[in-house]
N, C-alpha and C positions, 0 to 999 in steps of 0.2 A: 504493500500500500504506500510505502514511502515514495516510490517513484511517481505516484500520482500527485502527491503533495508538491513534489518538486516542480511541477508545471503550474505556474501562477495563473494560467489562463484556463485551468481545468476546474470544474465545480467539485468541491470537496464534500460530497454527501456522506462519505463513510468515515468521518472524523473519529467516531467512537471506536473504530477498529484499528486506528493507528496511534492511539495515545501511548506515549512512552512514560514510564514512572518518573516523576520529577526528580527523585533522588539520583537517578542516573545522570542527569544533566549537572547536578551539583558535584557528583563524584568526578565526572569528566572535566569539569572546570578546575577542580583541585589538581587532578592529574596533569592537565595541560599546562597550567601555570607553574607547576613544580618542575617542569622539564628545563626551564631556563630561569636564572636569577634576573630579576627586573625585566621581564618581557615587555614589549611595547604593544599596547592594545589601542586601536582606534575604535572608540565607542560612538556608534550612531545614537544621538540623543533626540527624543521626540519632544520633551518638555522638561522643565526644571523639577516638578514634583516626582516624575518617574526617575529622573537622574539622581535625585537625592540619595536614595538607597543604593542604586547601582554603583555610583562613584565611590561611596564609602566601602562597598564590598570589594572593589577591585584595587583601589589606590594603595592599599597596604602591600600589594604584591606585584604591581606592574606600573610602568610609566603610561599614563593615560592621555590620549588625545581625544577631544570631544568634537564630533562632526555633526553639526546641526543642519542636516539636509532634510527639509520637510516641505517640498513644493506642493504638497496636498493641502496645506493650510489655506483656509478659505479667502483671506484677504491679507494684503501687505501689512496693514495695521496690526492685525492679530499675530502675524508672523514676527513682526518687530517686537511686540510685547512679550511673546514667548521667548524669543532669542535674548532679549534684555534680561529676563528673569533667569535664563540659563547661565548667562555670564555673571549675573549677580551671585548666584549660588556658588559658582566656581570660585569667585573672589572670596566668598565666605570661607570655603574649605581651604583655599590656599593660604589664607591668613589665620587658619586655625589648625596647624599641623598636629595639635593634640586631640583633635576631635575624631572619634572613631565609634564604630558600632559596638553595642554590648555583645559580649561573647556569644550569647545564645541566639543572636540574630545574624551572626556572620555565616555566609555561605562558603567562603573560602577560609580554610584553616590548614595551611601547609606545615606539616611538622618539620622542624629544623630551620624554618625561615623566620627571620625577624620581621615583625609587622612594622613597616616604615611608611609613613604617609607621604607619598611622592607628590610633587607639584603637578597640577592638572593643567594641560594646555588646551585652549579652545581655538578653533579655526573659524574665520569669517566665511560664511557661505551665502551666496546670493539667493534671493527668492525667485524661483523659476516655475510659477504656477502653470504657464503654458505647456511645459513639458509634462506635468502631471495630467492636465486635462486631455492632452493628446493621447497619453498612454491608456487612459480609462475610457476613451471614446467608444461608445457602444455598450458600456457597462454601467451607465448612469443609474439604471433602475434596479441594479442588484441589491439584495438585502445586505445589511451589515454582516461582516464576517464571511462574506461570499467571495466571488471571483474578483470583484473590484478591489477589495482589501488585499488580496494576495498579489495583485498586480502592483499595488501601492507599496507593499512590503518589498517586493523585488526591485522596484525602481529606487527606493531609498537605500536599501542595503547594497545594491550593485554600485551605486555612486560612492558609497562609503568604502567599499572594498577596493575600488580602483584608486581612490585617493590614499588609502592605507598602503597599498602596494607601491604607489608612486613615491610616497614619503618615507618608505623603509620601515613600516610597522610590521610586527610579527603576526598579529592577529587583527581581525575586526569582529565587532560584536554589536549588540543593540539593546537599548533600554525597553524596547517594545514588549519583551516577555514579562515585564513587571505587571502589566495590566491583567486583571482577572477576566476582562472582556475579550482577550486575544488568546488564541491557541498557540502555545509555545512550540508544539510539535510542528505545526505548519511553518512558523517563522524560522525555526532551526533547520528544517528541511530545505527551505528556500536559501538560507544562509550557506548550507553545505553545498548546494548546487552551484551557487555563485562562486564559492571558494574554489571549486574545481575549474570553473571557466576562467576566472581571473588569475588563478595561480597564487593564491594567498590563503592562509589558514583562517578558519572561522572558529570562534569561541562559543560553543553552545551554552545556553543559559536557560533558567526558569526562575527569574528574579523574584517572582511573586511568592515563592515558597519560603519556608522558615521565617514567616511573618514579614516578608519583604514588602508586600503591598501595605500592610498595616503600619509598618515602620515608616514608609514613605509618606503616609498621611500625617503621622506624628511630626516628622521632620518638616513637612510643608507648613504645619501650624507653627512650629518653633521658629522658622525663618520667614514666616508670613509670605509664602510663595503664592503667586497667582495660580489657582487651580481651575482650568477651563472645564466646562461641562459638556464638551463634545470632543471627539477625537481630533478633528482638524479640518476635514474637507466640508464643502457645502452640503454634500449628501448626508453626512453624519449629523451636521448641524440641523438639517431639516428633519 
């Protein structure tokens, strides 16, 4: 069934048959990051609230670059607001090297590695709504979590992967798996497919687990982050 998920243009009606236990992704993430000291991970970020937990999970074990590529966002004003919040969150973390997750919330726990809060780098990314609208042309009436969303995931992760490879990163990953409204199996399968095509490694995740989503809500409140009430595109807003 995984090969079906890898095609973002194919309707995934059998999602229940391809679910992977979430602890496998957590174990994979630990094993992958333990292969190299201070690996470089390019993290696709969808918004500051989702990034809040994901960044704290990874920055103790990897050099993180944040790539805010979200051409699906419905307007340039909304895009700029979310991007500004992303950069504000990163400034908070970079100015608080002592800030870390509680032990029982950490998804990464590599034995023998010292937890060191690395500085987080953020890249300026232009707003390219026309590219998104062209990619989903003909899929406007799809239901949420359907084919249009898979096309969107592919578009955003593919651009992130290409930039990660160009800039010399070891892996690319995404904050999208933090949302309880998104299927991590589908996102990870798309990521693995892109990794093979772009020739860069993908870091599989399921950030919502181990209280990841719950912690992101708490962090959003603590830092007064803007939490949008729709994913990003005009279709989800409607």
